[in-house]
N, C-alpha and C positions, 0 to 999 in steps of 0.2 A: 775669480779663479785663483787669485793669489791666496785667498783664505783657504781654499781647498788644499793647496800645496802645503800651506803652513800646518793645517790640521793633520794632513798625511804624515808629515815629518814628525809632528808631536806624538801621534798615537803609535806609529810604527816604532819610534824610539822607545816609548814607554813599554811596549810589548816586549821588545828585545831585552829591556832592563828588568822585567819581572823575574823575581827570584824564586817564586814558588807558585803552586797552583792556586792558593788562596789569593795572592796578590794579582794573579792573572785574571781570576774571576771578578775581582773588584774592578779591574780595568775594563773588562768586557761590559759590565753593567754601566760604568761611567761613559763608555763610548757608544755602545750599541743597545743599551736598554731603552725602555720606553721614553725615559727622560734623559737619555744619553746625548752627549754633545754631537756626535756624528748623526745619530737618528734625528736630532732636532733640525738638521739642515733642511730636511724635506719640508718642514713647516714654513720655511722662509721663501719657498718658491712662489707662493701667492702674491708676495709683495714685490717680486722681481719683474722687470720689464718683460712683456709678452714675447719679444723676439729673442730673449736670452733664456727663457725657461727650459726649452728643450735641451740646450747645451749644459745648463746648470744641473738639470735633473740627471743627465747621463753622468756628469762628473761626480755628483753626490753618490749615485749608486755605485760607481766604480770605486770611490773611496770606501764606502761601506763594505763592499765585497773584499777589497784589499785588506782592510783592517781585520775583517772576520777571518780571512785566510791566514793572516799572520798570527792571529790568536790561536787558531787550531794547530798550526805548525809548532808554535811555542808550547802549546799544551802537550803535544806528543813528545817533544823534547824533554819537558819537565817531568812527564810521566815516566819516561824511560830512565831518566836520572834518578827519580825517586825509587823506582824498582831496583836499579843497580845498587843504590845505597842500602836498601833493605836486604838484598841478597848478600851483599858484602858483610853486613852486620850479623846476619844469621848463618854465615858460611861455616861449615865444619870440614876439617881436613880428615877425610876418611882413611888417608894413608898412615895416620899416626897410630902407634900401638894403643891397644885398649888400656884403659886405666880405671881403677875402681872409682865409682861415683857414689859418694855417701847419700845422695838424694835419689838413687835409683829406686824404681817402684815396680811392683807387679801390676799388670793390667787388671781392671775390675772383673773382666770376664774370667780370667784365670783364677782370681781370688774366689769368685762366686762358685765356679765349678768345684774348687777345693772344699768350699764350705758345704755344698750340697752332698758331695761324696762323703765328707766326714759325718754328716747327720745320718744319711741312709746307711753308711757303713756301720754305724753303731746299732742300726736296726737289723743287721744281718744281710744287707744287700751287697752284691758283688758288682763290679764295673764290667760291662761288656762293650765291645766295639765292633764296628763293621765298616765296609767300604763306603766312600762318598758317592760312587757311581754304582747304580743299581739297575736291575732289569725290572720289567713290568710285574713279574710275579711277586717279588719281594716287596716292591714299593706300593703296589696297588691290589693285584688280584688276591693274594693271600690275606690281605687286610680287609677283604669284603668290600672293596671300592669298585663299583660297577663301571663298565666302559663309558657310560654316558655321564659319569660324575664330573662336576666342574673342575675338580682337582687335577684331572687328566688333561685339561685343555692347554694348548701351547701358550696361551696368554698368561697362564699362571705357573707353568712348569718349564724348566730348561731341559730340552731333549737333545741328545747327540744325534749325528747323522745316521741314516738307516744302515743297517747291516745287510749282508747278502740275502738273508732270509726275510727281509722287510721289517724286522723288529728294530726297536730303537731303545738304547740305554737312556737313562735319565739321571740327572743330579738329584739325589734323594730329597724329597720334599719334607721329610720328617725322619727321626731316628727309629721309627717303628719297624723298618725292615730288619733291624738287629734283633728285635723281639722274635720275628719269624725265624731267622737263622738260628737263634738260640733254642727255640722250641723244636726245630728240626734236628738239631745236633745233640741235645741233652734230654735226658729223661727227667720228669718232675720228681721231687719238688724243685722249682726254679724261683729264684729271688734275685733279680738284677736291676740295675739302673744303667741307662745308656746316655751319657753326655756326648755331644758331638755337633759338627757343623751340618746345617741344612740349607737348602737353596730354593727360593721362590722368586718369581718375576714381579717384584714390588719394591718401591723406594719412596719413602716420605719420612716424617718425623718419628713414626712408630714402626716402620718396616724398612728392611734392607734386603738386597738380593741374596746375601749370605748372612746367616745368623746362627745362633746356637740354641739347641734344645736339650733337655734332659727328660728321659722317659723312664718309667718304672714298670716292672712286670713281676707278678707273683702268680705262680701256677702250682696248685696241689689239689688235694681231695676235699679240703674242708674250708678254705678261705671264702669269706662272704663279704657283703657290702659294708658291714660293720667294721671289719678289719681295715678296709680301704679308708673309711672315714677317720678312724682312730689314727692310722698311719699318717695321713695328710695333716690332721690337726696337730699331731706331735711335731711334724716337720715345720709347720708354720711358727709354732712357739719357739722352736730351737733356732730357726733361721733368722727370724726377726728379733730374737733375744728378748722376748717379752714373756712375762708369766702367764698372760692370757690373751689369746687372739681369737675372737669370736669367728666361727666359720658357719657357712650354710651351703647346702647342696641343692642346685636347681636342675630339674630334668632337662636334658639336652640330647641332641642326636649326633652320634659319631658312627660311621659304618662299622667300625671294628669293636665296638662295645655294646652291650645290651644287658641291663639298662645303662644309659649314659647320663653324665651329669657335668655341670660346671660348678666349680667351687668358688665361693666368694669369701672374702675376709672382711672383718669389721674395720671401719676407718672413720675418721673425722675430717671434715673439710672446712672447719671454722676459720674465718679470717683469710680464706683463700689458700690455706696451707694444708697439705695432705699429711695426716698422721695415721699410721697403722695401729690398730688396737681397738679397744672399746670405743664406740662412737655411734652416731645416728645415721651412718651411711654404710654402703657396701661396695666392694671393689672385686671384680672378677680376676682370678689369678691363674687358673688352670682348668683343663678338662680331664675327665676320668670316667671310669665305669668298669663293669664286669666284662671280661673278655667274651666276645661273641662266639657262640657255638660253631659258626661257620669258620672262624679263624682257627679254632682248635682242630677242626676236621682237616683244614688245609695243612696243618702241621702234624697230621697223623696221630692226634690225641682224641680220645673218646670223650665227648662232652658229658656223657652220662657218668663218667668216672672222674674226670678232672674239671676243675673250674679255677677261676682266679680273677685278679683285677689288674688294670693298667691305668697309668696316668701320664700326662705330659705337660711340661711348662717351658716357657722361653727363658733362657738364662739371662739375656739382656733385660727382659721385663722385670724379673725379680731383683736384678741388680739395680735397675733404675728406681724401683720402689724403696729399696732399703737404703740406698746411698744418695737419693735425691738428684739423680742425673736426668735432666729434662729432655734431651734430644738423643734418640737412638743413633743417629748418624755420626755423632761425635766419637763413638766407640772405635770408628774405623778411619779417622782423619789423621792418625799418627802425629798428633800435636803433643810435643813433650810437655808443654805448659799444662795441658789438660791432664796428662798422666801424672804429673807431679801433684796436681790438686786432688785427683780422684784415686790415684794409685795407692798401693799398699806396700808395707815394708817386706823385703824379701826374706827368705829363710825362716819365716815364722808360719809354718803350716797351720791351718785352722784345726782346732781341737775342741771337742765338747767339754774337755776338762779345764783348759785354761781360757777358753773363749774363742769365738770364731773370728772376730775382727780385731787385728792387732793395732790398727790406727784409726 
């Protein structure tokens, strides 16, 4: 029994003296691991006198439990101390007056929106905006999205509480409602792009509950699919700042366009590295198509007289492709180190004349 008290004094003293979590983990292995000194006591019970085994077993178990408890308590104390030290090192005094920071950076989303606006602005597009909170007509019905469509399900969409008439507003799931508002308030010809926030119930490496889209809309009497293809091909070359970006269009279904298509751009994945441009592979980048006649009718436009095209892409997606950002979630973690790495110099607005990316 004297050996038990000696070991207890030894290990409890060592636990109290552990200066960091790494040292404490080493002590745990040495004491309580499979080959640890305290764990090894149980192996000696077989050689002890039969009349002493019960008392020794209880004493060994009590010692093991006491050392384990001391380790957990010390681990909590060291963890709190490490956290306090980290918070103290990263503390900012928000009461201090603002001062210019030479390393200040624009967020990649802001930079990408400016780049997209500069490119389409040179093509004659104007920027249109609308509310983040929409009703069913603008977000779904006018876009030819039927009541049974999965996009309307609560698992995918953020609905607000019911109003007195039983209807519910929704956080817009795309920026397409602005297209409807524009067609209802303006007469063709229309040529707009719509950058803005959108909301869907999803969260992983490639999805977040709030993200950004930019959509384009052209309505007149002569626009056709060839204009759509040329417009988007020119955009890709300008955005990725490459002389040639192969593109292809695959048939796809979207309720608000007919025919609909997804556009792929050429790329290479040799050596595990993704490179945009001529290559032996393809990468989907956006959806597009000719505006559906039903959408035109919802906006009081005669599809026998007017036609046009629409397209939409994720701002974060094209930013990730161009600037090599691997995880969508990092856009919203407010990490200054990340922003200093991926951010852009302020006060240098993108331009097709001097170039889109200043850094």
